[in-house]
N, CA, C, O and CB atoms as a CASP TS submission, in Angstrom:
PFRMAT TS
TARGET T0000
AUTHOR 0000-0000-0000
METHOD Language model
MODEL 1
PARENT N/A
ATOM      1  N   MET     1      97.729 111.820  93.746  1.00  0.00           N
ATOM      2  CA  MET     1      96.951 110.595  93.762  1.00  0.00           C
ATOM      3  C   MET     1      97.426 109.707  92.606  1.00  0.00           C
ATOM      4  O   MET     1      97.580 110.181  91.481  1.00  0.00           O
ATOM      5  CB  MET     1      95.419 110.898  93.655  1.00  0.00           C
ATOM      6  N   ASP     2      97.654 108.437  92.881  1.00  0.00           N
ATOM      7  CA  ASP     2      98.111 107.551  91.823  1.00  0.00           C
ATOM      8  C   ASP     2      96.960 107.160  90.893  1.00  0.00           C
ATOM      9  O   ASP     2      95.792 107.375  91.215  1.00  0.00           O
ATOM     10  CB  ASP     2      98.754 106.304  92.423  1.00  0.00           C
ATOM     11  N   LEU     3      97.296 106.594  89.763  1.00  0.00           N
ATOM     12  CA  LEU     3      96.308 106.280  88.724  1.00  0.00           C
ATOM     13  C   LEU     3      95.257 105.289  89.221  1.00  0.00           C
ATOM     14  O   LEU     3      94.080 105.415  88.884  1.00  0.00           O
ATOM     15  CB  LEU     3      97.006 105.716  87.488  1.00  0.00           C
ATOM     16  N   LYS     4      95.670 104.314  90.011  1.00  0.00           N
ATOM     17  CA  LYS     4      94.726 103.313  90.535  1.00  0.00           C
ATOM     18  C   LYS     4      93.625 103.990  91.347  1.00  0.00           C
ATOM     19  O   LYS     4      92.445 103.692  91.164  1.00  0.00           O
ATOM     20  CB  LYS     4      95.464 102.267  91.407  1.00  0.00           C
ATOM     21  N   ASN     5      94.003 104.890  92.233  1.00  0.00           N
ATOM     22  CA  ASN     5      93.021 105.598  93.051  1.00  0.00           C
ATOM     23  C   ASN     5      92.164 106.540  92.214  1.00  0.00           C
ATOM     24  O   ASN     5      90.983 106.724  92.510  1.00  0.00           O
ATOM     25  CB  ASN     5      93.719 106.379  94.153  1.00  0.00           C
ATOM     26  N   GLN     6      92.740 107.139  91.175  1.00  0.00           N
ATOM     27  CA  GLN     6      91.973 108.007  90.287  1.00  0.00           C
ATOM     28  C   GLN     6      90.893 107.203  89.557  1.00  0.00           C
ATOM     29  O   GLN     6      89.766 107.670  89.395  1.00  0.00           O
ATOM     30  CB  GLN     6      92.906 108.702  89.272  1.00  0.00           C
ATOM     31  N   ILE     7      91.245 105.996  89.121  1.00  0.00           N
ATOM     32  CA  ILE     7      90.280 105.133  88.433  1.00  0.00           C
ATOM     33  C   ILE     7      89.154 104.736  89.383  1.00  0.00           C
ATOM     34  O   ILE     7      87.983 104.785  89.009  1.00  0.00           O
ATOM     35  CB  ILE     7      90.977 103.872  87.872  1.00  0.00           C
ATOM     36  N   ILE     8      89.500 104.344  90.605  1.00  0.00           N
ATOM     37  CA  ILE     8      88.487 103.963  91.594  1.00  0.00           C
ATOM     38  C   ILE     8      87.556 105.135  91.880  1.00  0.00           C
ATOM     39  O   ILE     8      86.339 104.961  91.930  1.00  0.00           O
ATOM     40  CB  ILE     8      89.152 103.480  92.899  1.00  0.00           C
ATOM     41  N   LYS     9      88.115 106.320  92.068  1.00  0.00           N
ATOM     42  CA  LYS     9      87.305 107.515  92.344  1.00  0.00           C
ATOM     43  C   LYS     9      86.376 107.815  91.172  1.00  0.00           C
ATOM     44  O   LYS     9      85.194 108.092  91.372  1.00  0.00           O
ATOM     45  CB  LYS     9      88.211 108.734  92.630  1.00  0.00           C
ATOM     46  N   LEU    10      86.903 107.760  89.953  1.00  0.00           N
ATOM     47  CA  LEU    10      86.101 108.033  88.764  1.00  0.00           C
ATOM     48  C   LEU    10      84.942 107.048  88.639  1.00  0.00           C
ATOM     49  O   LEU    10      83.810 107.451  88.376  1.00  0.00           O
ATOM     50  CB  LEU    10      86.974 107.978  87.513  1.00  0.00           C
ATOM     51  N   LEU    11      85.219 105.766  88.825  1.00  0.00           N
ATOM     52  CA  LEU    11      84.169 104.759  88.700  1.00  0.00           C
ATOM     53  C   LEU    11      83.140 104.851  89.822  1.00  0.00           C
ATOM     54  O   LEU    11      81.975 104.504  89.627  1.00  0.00           O
ATOM     55  CB  LEU    11      84.780 103.376  88.681  1.00  0.00           C
ATOM     56  N   THR    12      83.563 105.312  90.986  1.00  0.00           N
ATOM     57  CA  THR    12      82.638 105.497  92.102  1.00  0.00           C
ATOM     58  C   THR    12      81.639 106.605  91.802  1.00  0.00           C
ATOM     59  O   THR    12      80.481 106.541  92.215  1.00  0.00           O
ATOM     60  CB  THR    12      83.405 105.815  93.387  1.00  0.00           C
ATOM     61  N   GLU    13      82.099 107.621  91.081  1.00  0.00           N
ATOM     62  CA  GLU    13      81.272 108.807  90.828  1.00  0.00           C
ATOM     63  C   GLU    13      80.536 108.770  89.489  1.00  0.00           C
ATOM     64  O   GLU    13      79.888 109.752  89.127  1.00  0.00           O
ATOM     65  CB  GLU    13      82.131 110.037  90.881  1.00  0.00           C
ATOM     66  N   SER    14      80.620 107.661  88.743  1.00  0.00           N
ATOM     67  CA  SER    14      80.007 107.634  87.408  1.00  0.00           C
ATOM     68  C   SER    14      79.289 106.320  87.146  1.00  0.00           C
ATOM     69  O   SER    14      79.351 105.379  87.936  1.00  0.00           O
ATOM     70  CB  SER    14      81.065 107.864  86.334  1.00  0.00           C
ATOM     71  N   GLU    15      78.604 106.291  86.005  1.00  0.00           N
ATOM     72  CA  GLU    15      77.988 105.062  85.543  1.00  0.00           C
ATOM     73  C   GLU    15      79.082 104.175  84.967  1.00  0.00           C
ATOM     74  O   GLU    15      80.218 104.629  84.837  1.00  0.00           O
ATOM     75  CB  GLU    15      76.873 105.344  84.491  1.00  0.00           C
ATOM     76  N   PRO    16      78.782 102.921  84.615  1.00  0.00           N
ATOM     77  CA  PRO    16      79.815 102.057  84.024  1.00  0.00           C
ATOM     78  C   PRO    16      80.453 102.710  82.793  1.00  0.00           C
ATOM     79  O   PRO    16      79.775 103.320  81.966  1.00  0.00           O
ATOM     80  CB  PRO    16      79.212 100.694  83.639  1.00  0.00           C
ATOM     81  N   LEU    17      81.770 102.561  82.703  1.00  0.00           N
ATOM     82  CA  LEU    17      82.532 103.176  81.614  1.00  0.00           C
ATOM     83  C   LEU    17      83.377 102.129  80.885  1.00  0.00           C
ATOM     84  O   LEU    17      83.722 101.088  81.443  1.00  0.00           O
ATOM     85  CB  LEU    17      83.434 104.303  82.157  1.00  0.00           C
ATOM     86  N   ARG    18      83.697 102.428  79.634  1.00  0.00           N
ATOM     87  CA  ARG    18      84.655 101.617  78.877  1.00  0.00           C
ATOM     88  C   ARG    18      86.069 102.068  79.253  1.00  0.00           C
ATOM     89  O   ARG    18      86.275 103.209  79.667  1.00  0.00           O
ATOM     90  CB  ARG    18      84.412 101.745  77.324  1.00  0.00           C
ATOM     91  N   SER    19      87.023 101.177  79.106  1.00  0.00           N
ATOM     92  CA  SER    19      88.401 101.538  79.455  1.00  0.00           C
ATOM     93  C   SER    19      88.910 102.694  78.596  1.00  0.00           C
ATOM     94  O   SER    19      89.695 103.514  79.071  1.00  0.00           O
ATOM     95  CB  SER    19      89.325 100.326  79.297  1.00  0.00           C
ATOM     96  N   GLY    20      88.479 102.768  77.355  1.00  0.00           N
ATOM     97  CA  GLY    20      88.882 103.879  76.487  1.00  0.00           C
ATOM     98  C   GLY    20      88.404 105.221  77.004  1.00  0.00           C
ATOM     99  O   GLY    20      89.124 106.216  76.923  1.00  0.00           O
ATOM    100  N   LYS    21      87.192 105.252  77.533  1.00  0.00           N
ATOM    101  CA  LYS    21      86.640 106.489  78.088  1.00  0.00           C
ATOM    102  C   LYS    21      87.392 106.873  79.368  1.00  0.00           C
ATOM    103  O   LYS    21      87.650 108.054  79.600  1.00  0.00           O
ATOM    104  CB  LYS    21      85.121 106.329  78.376  1.00  0.00           C
ATOM    105  N   ILE    22      87.741 105.896  80.189  1.00  0.00           N
ATOM    106  CA  ILE    22      88.522 106.151  81.407  1.00  0.00           C
ATOM    107  C   ILE    22      89.870 106.757  81.011  1.00  0.00           C
ATOM    108  O   ILE    22      90.324 107.732  81.610  1.00  0.00           O
ATOM    109  CB  ILE    22      88.726 104.831  82.237  1.00  0.00           C
ATOM    110  N   THR    23      90.499 106.168  79.998  1.00  0.00           N
ATOM    111  CA  THR    23      91.782 106.674  79.495  1.00  0.00           C
ATOM    112  C   THR    23      91.654 108.121  79.045  1.00  0.00           C
ATOM    113  O   THR    23      92.508 108.956  79.343  1.00  0.00           O
ATOM    114  CB  THR    23      92.289 105.804  78.333  1.00  0.00           C
ATOM    115  N   GLU    24      90.573 108.406  78.320  1.00  0.00           N
ATOM    116  CA  GLU    24      90.338 109.760  77.806  1.00  0.00           C
ATOM    117  C   GLU    24      90.103 110.757  78.941  1.00  0.00           C
ATOM    118  O   GLU    24      90.687 111.841  78.941  1.00  0.00           O
ATOM    119  CB  GLU    24      89.136 109.765  76.851  1.00  0.00           C
ATOM    120  N   ILE    25      89.259 110.403  79.901  1.00  0.00           N
ATOM    121  CA  ILE    25      88.923 111.309  81.004  1.00  0.00           C
ATOM    122  C   ILE    25      90.152 111.614  81.862  1.00  0.00           C
ATOM    123  O   ILE    25      90.380 112.763  82.239  1.00  0.00           O
ATOM    124  CB  ILE    25      87.810 110.701  81.875  1.00  0.00           C
ATOM    125  N   LEU    26      90.941 110.582  82.169  1.00  0.00           N
ATOM    126  CA  LEU    26      92.094 110.762  83.051  1.00  0.00           C
ATOM    127  C   LEU    26      93.371 111.143  82.295  1.00  0.00           C
ATOM    128  O   LEU    26      94.412 111.376  82.910  1.00  0.00           O
ATOM    129  CB  LEU    26      92.334 109.492  83.839  1.00  0.00           C
ATOM    130  N   ASP    27      93.292 111.207  80.967  1.00  0.00           N
ATOM    131  CA  ASP    27      94.449 111.518  80.134  1.00  0.00           C
ATOM    132  C   ASP    27      95.630 110.625  80.521  1.00  0.00           C
ATOM    133  O   ASP    27      96.722 111.100  80.834  1.00  0.00           O
ATOM    134  CB  ASP    27      94.831 113.013  80.269  1.00  0.00           C
ATOM    135  N   ALA    28      95.371 109.307  80.489  1.00  0.00           N
ATOM    136  CA  ALA    28      96.369 108.330  80.912  1.00  0.00           C
ATOM    137  C   ALA    28      96.721 107.397  79.756  1.00  0.00           C
ATOM    138  O   ALA    28      96.073 107.421  78.709  1.00  0.00           O
ATOM    139  CB  ALA    28      95.857 107.521  82.120  1.00  0.00           C
ATOM    140  N   ASP    29      97.740 106.582  79.951  1.00  0.00           N
ATOM    141  CA  ASP    29      98.166 105.600  78.974  1.00  0.00           C
ATOM    142  C   ASP    29      97.195 104.423  78.963  1.00  0.00           C
ATOM    143  O   ASP    29      96.882 103.875  80.020  1.00  0.00           O
ATOM    144  CB  ASP    29      99.597 105.123  79.273  1.00  0.00           C
ATOM    145  N   ARG    30      96.717 104.029  77.791  1.00  0.00           N
ATOM    146  CA  ARG    30      95.700 102.970  77.668  1.00  0.00           C
ATOM    147  C   ARG    30      96.195 101.642  78.251  1.00  0.00           C
ATOM    148  O   ARG    30      95.442 100.951  78.937  1.00  0.00           O
ATOM    149  CB  ARG    30      95.310 102.777  76.191  1.00  0.00           C
ATOM    150  N   LYS    31      97.440 101.286  77.986  1.00  0.00           N
ATOM    151  CA  LYS    31      97.982 100.022  78.496  1.00  0.00           C
ATOM    152  C   LYS    31      98.014 100.021  80.019  1.00  0.00           C
ATOM    153  O   LYS    31      97.709  99.009  80.651  1.00  0.00           O
ATOM    154  CB  LYS    31      99.394  99.775  77.940  1.00  0.00           C
ATOM    155  N   GLU    32      98.379 101.145  80.601  1.00  0.00           N
ATOM    156  CA  GLU    32      98.446 101.259  82.057  1.00  0.00           C
ATOM    157  C   GLU    32      97.048 101.135  82.667  1.00  0.00           C
ATOM    158  O   GLU    32      96.868 100.450  83.674  1.00  0.00           O
ATOM    159  CB  GLU    32      99.094 102.601  82.466  1.00  0.00           C
ATOM    160  N   VAL    33      96.065 101.794  82.061  1.00  0.00           N
ATOM    161  CA  VAL    33      94.681 101.724  82.548  1.00  0.00           C
ATOM    162  C   VAL    33      94.176 100.282  82.472  1.00  0.00           C
ATOM    163  O   VAL    33      93.575  99.787  83.424  1.00  0.00           O
ATOM    164  CB  VAL    33      93.754 102.669  81.724  1.00  0.00           C
ATOM    165  N   ASP    34      94.416  99.608  81.351  1.00  0.00           N
ATOM    166  CA  ASP    34      93.978  98.215  81.194  1.00  0.00           C
ATOM    167  C   ASP    34      94.629  97.303  82.230  1.00  0.00           C
ATOM    168  O   ASP    34      93.985  96.403  82.768  1.00  0.00           O
ATOM    169  CB  ASP    34      94.302  97.713  79.784  1.00  0.00           C
ATOM    170  N   LYS    35      95.907  97.541  82.502  1.00  0.00           N
ATOM    171  CA  LYS    35      96.636  96.746  83.495  1.00  0.00           C
ATOM    172  C   LYS    35      96.027  96.942  84.889  1.00  0.00           C
ATOM    173  O   LYS    35      95.834  95.975  85.627  1.00  0.00           O
ATOM    174  CB  LYS    35      98.139  97.133  83.504  1.00  0.00           C
ATOM    175  N   ILE    36      95.730  98.183  85.241  1.00  0.00           N
ATOM    176  CA  ILE    36      95.150  98.480  86.556  1.00  0.00           C
ATOM    177  C   ILE    36      93.733  97.908  86.663  1.00  0.00           C
ATOM    178  O   ILE    36      93.360  97.374  87.707  1.00  0.00           O
ATOM    179  CB  ILE    36      95.129 100.009  86.808  1.00  0.00           C
ATOM    180  N   LEU    37      92.948  98.014  85.595  1.00  0.00           N
ATOM    181  CA  LEU    37      91.592  97.450  85.612  1.00  0.00           C
ATOM    182  C   LEU    37      91.633  95.936  85.800  1.00  0.00           C
ATOM    183  O   LEU    37      90.794  95.371  86.502  1.00  0.00           O
ATOM    184  CB  LEU    37      90.847  97.800  84.311  1.00  0.00           C
ATOM    185  N   LYS    38      92.598  95.287  85.178  1.00  0.00           N
ATOM    186  CA  LYS    38      92.754  93.839  85.337  1.00  0.00           C
ATOM    187  C   LYS    38      93.057  93.504  86.807  1.00  0.00           C
ATOM    188  O   LYS    38      92.496  92.556  87.356  1.00  0.00           O
ATOM    189  CB  LYS    38      93.889  93.303  84.408  1.00  0.00           C
ATOM    190  N   GLU    39      93.940  94.283  87.436  1.00  0.00           N
ATOM    191  CA  GLU    39      94.262  94.084  88.854  1.00  0.00           C
ATOM    192  C   GLU    39      93.024  94.295  89.731  1.00  0.00           C
ATOM    193  O   GLU    39      92.757  93.519  90.648  1.00  0.00           O
ATOM    194  CB  GLU    39      95.391  95.044  89.289  1.00  0.00           C
ATOM    195  N   LEU    40      92.273  95.363  89.430  1.00  0.00           N
ATOM    196  CA  LEU    40      91.083  95.672  90.226  1.00  0.00           C
ATOM    197  C   LEU    40      90.016  94.594  90.086  1.00  0.00           C
ATOM    198  O   LEU    40      89.308  94.303  91.049  1.00  0.00           O
ATOM    199  CB  LEU    40      90.509  97.023  89.815  1.00  0.00           C
ATOM    200  N   LYS    41      89.890  94.002  88.911  1.00  0.00           N
ATOM    201  CA  LYS    41      88.941  92.898  88.713  1.00  0.00           C
ATOM    202  C   LYS    41      89.378  91.693  89.521  1.00  0.00           C
ATOM    203  O   LYS    41      88.552  91.021  90.139  1.00  0.00           O
ATOM    204  CB  LYS    41      88.826  92.526  87.216  1.00  0.00           C
ATOM    205  N   LYS    42      90.681  91.416  89.520  1.00  0.00           N
ATOM    206  CA  LYS    42      91.224  90.288  90.273  1.00  0.00           C
ATOM    207  C   LYS    42      90.991  90.483  91.780  1.00  0.00           C
ATOM    208  O   LYS    42      90.707  89.527  92.501  1.00  0.00           O
ATOM    209  CB  LYS    42      92.735  90.122  89.978  1.00  0.00           C
ATOM    210  N   GLU    43      91.113  91.736  92.242  1.00  0.00           N
ATOM    211  CA  GLU    43      90.895  92.062  93.659  1.00  0.00           C
ATOM    212  C   GLU    43      89.407  92.205  93.984  1.00  0.00           C
ATOM    213  O   GLU    43      89.036  92.453  95.131  1.00  0.00           O
ATOM    214  CB  GLU    43      91.631  93.357  94.023  1.00  0.00           C
ATOM    215  N   GLU    44      88.554  92.046  92.956  1.00  0.00           N
ATOM    216  CA  GLU    44      87.099  92.146  93.084  1.00  0.00           C
ATOM    217  C   GLU    44      86.635  93.518  93.575  1.00  0.00           C
ATOM    218  O   GLU    44      85.669  93.623  94.329  1.00  0.00           O
ATOM    219  CB  GLU    44      86.596  91.078  94.027  1.00  0.00           C
ATOM    220  N   ILE    45      87.335  94.564  93.138  1.00  0.00           N
ATOM    221  CA  ILE    45      86.950  95.940  93.445  1.00  0.00           C
ATOM    222  C   ILE    45      86.036  96.466  92.347  1.00  0.00           C
ATOM    223  O   ILE    45      85.108  97.231  92.609  1.00  0.00           O
ATOM    224  CB  ILE    45      88.199  96.846  93.598  1.00  0.00           C
ATOM    225  N   VAL    46      86.313  96.043  91.103  1.00  0.00           N
ATOM    226  CA  VAL    46      85.447  96.427  89.985  1.00  0.00           C
ATOM    227  C   VAL    46      84.831  95.179  89.363  1.00  0.00           C
ATOM    228  O   VAL    46      85.364  94.075  89.479  1.00  0.00           O
ATOM    229  CB  VAL    46      86.240  97.232  88.919  1.00  0.00           C
ATOM    230  N   ILE    47      83.695  95.385  88.700  1.00  0.00           N
ATOM    231  CA  ILE    47      83.023  94.316  87.979  1.00  0.00           C
ATOM    232  C   ILE    47      82.726  94.784  86.558  1.00  0.00           C
ATOM    233  O   ILE    47      82.864  95.964  86.237  1.00  0.00           O
ATOM    234  CB  ILE    47      81.720  93.888  88.706  1.00  0.00           C
ATOM    235  N   SER    48      82.326  93.862  85.734  1.00  0.00           N
ATOM    236  CA  SER    48      81.937  94.194  84.367  1.00  0.00           C
ATOM    237  C   SER    48      80.436  93.899  84.231  1.00  0.00           C
ATOM    238  O   SER    48      80.045  92.760  83.978  1.00  0.00           O
ATOM    239  CB  SER    48      82.788  93.376  83.307  1.00  0.00           C
ATOM    240  N   PRO    49      79.593  94.943  84.402  1.00  0.00           N
ATOM    241  CA  PRO    49      78.151  94.723  84.353  1.00  0.00           C
ATOM    242  C   PRO    49      77.647  94.337  82.968  1.00  0.00           C
ATOM    243  O   PRO    49      76.631  93.653  82.845  1.00  0.00           O
ATOM    244  CB  PRO    49      77.438  95.957  84.814  1.00  0.00           C
ATOM    245  N   LYS    50      78.348  94.769  81.931  1.00  0.00           N
ATOM    246  CA  LYS    50      78.068  94.340  80.562  1.00  0.00           C
ATOM    247  C   LYS    50      79.375  94.368  79.794  1.00  0.00           C
ATOM    248  O   LYS    50      80.338  95.006  80.217  1.00  0.00           O
ATOM    249  CB  LYS    50      76.988  95.247  79.877  1.00  0.00           C
ATOM    250  N   ARG    51      79.406  93.691  78.688  1.00  0.00           N
ATOM    251  CA  ARG    51      80.640  93.509  77.932  1.00  0.00           C
ATOM    252  C   ARG    51      81.355  94.833  77.658  1.00  0.00           C
ATOM    253  O   ARG    51      80.749  95.795  77.184  1.00  0.00           O
ATOM    254  CB  ARG    51      80.341  92.808  76.625  1.00  0.00           C
ATOM    255  N   CYS    52      82.646  94.865  77.961  1.00  0.00           N
ATOM    256  CA  CYS    52      83.539  96.003  77.706  1.00  0.00           C
ATOM    257  C   CYS    52      83.339  97.196  78.649  1.00  0.00           C
ATOM    258  O   CYS    52      83.995  98.223  78.475  1.00  0.00           O
ATOM    259  CB  CYS    52      83.352  96.467  76.298  1.00  0.00           C
ATOM    260  N   PHE    53      82.469  97.086  79.620  1.00  0.00           N
ATOM    261  CA  PHE    53      82.254  98.163  80.590  1.00  0.00           C
ATOM    262  C   PHE    53      82.711  97.711  81.969  1.00  0.00           C
ATOM    263  O   PHE    53      82.663  96.523  82.287  1.00  0.00           O
ATOM    264  CB  PHE    53      80.764  98.588  80.625  1.00  0.00           C
ATOM    265  N   VAL    54      83.153  98.660  82.785  1.00  0.00           N
ATOM    266  CA  VAL    54      83.527  98.355  84.162  1.00  0.00           C
ATOM    267  C   VAL    54      82.836  99.344  85.111  1.00  0.00           C
ATOM    268  O   VAL    54      82.554 100.487  84.753  1.00  0.00           O
ATOM    269  CB  VAL    54      85.074  98.409  84.338  1.00  0.00           C
ATOM    270  N   SER    55      82.578  98.866  86.323  1.00  0.00           N
ATOM    271  CA  SER    55      82.036  99.730  87.361  1.00  0.00           C
ATOM    272  C   SER    55      82.497  99.203  88.714  1.00  0.00           C
ATOM    273  O   SER    55      82.998  98.083  88.817  1.00  0.00           O
ATOM    274  CB  SER    55      80.479  99.800  87.284  1.00  0.00           C
ATOM    275  N   ILE    56      82.325 100.007  89.733  1.00  0.00           N
ATOM    276  CA  ILE    56      82.702  99.625  91.093  1.00  0.00           C
ATOM    277  C   ILE    56      81.736  98.566  91.606  1.00  0.00           C
ATOM    278  O   ILE    56      80.526  98.669  91.408  1.00  0.00           O
ATOM    279  CB  ILE    56      82.715 100.858  92.035  1.00  0.00           C
ATOM    280  N   LYS    57      82.272  97.564  92.257  1.00  0.00           N
ATOM    281  CA  LYS    57      81.442  96.522  92.867  1.00  0.00           C
ATOM    282  C   LYS    57      80.773  97.106  94.098  1.00  0.00           C
ATOM    283  O   LYS    57      81.451  97.670  94.957  1.00  0.00           O
ATOM    284  CB  LYS    57      82.287  95.257  93.236  1.00  0.00           C
ATOM    285  N   LYS    58      79.474  96.984  94.199  1.00  0.00           N
ATOM    286  CA  LYS    58      78.734  97.577  95.323  1.00  0.00           C
ATOM    287  C   LYS    58      78.406  96.568  96.361  1.00  0.00           C
ATOM    288  O   LYS    58      77.786  96.901  97.371  1.00  0.00           O
ATOM    289  CB  LYS    58      77.471  98.226  94.851  1.00  0.00           C
TER
END
């Protein structure tokens, strides 16, 4: 499973998370996670319910 799908799965199964926590849980590169989160926000798959947190758009 690629990192993008891992992030989507993680956010689907959890409460809103910070990008640092996502990086820690998935043991991934922080820059790569931030880049993917930016893409997902642009595609309107994730939202930011409060500052610095992301979650899946319902």
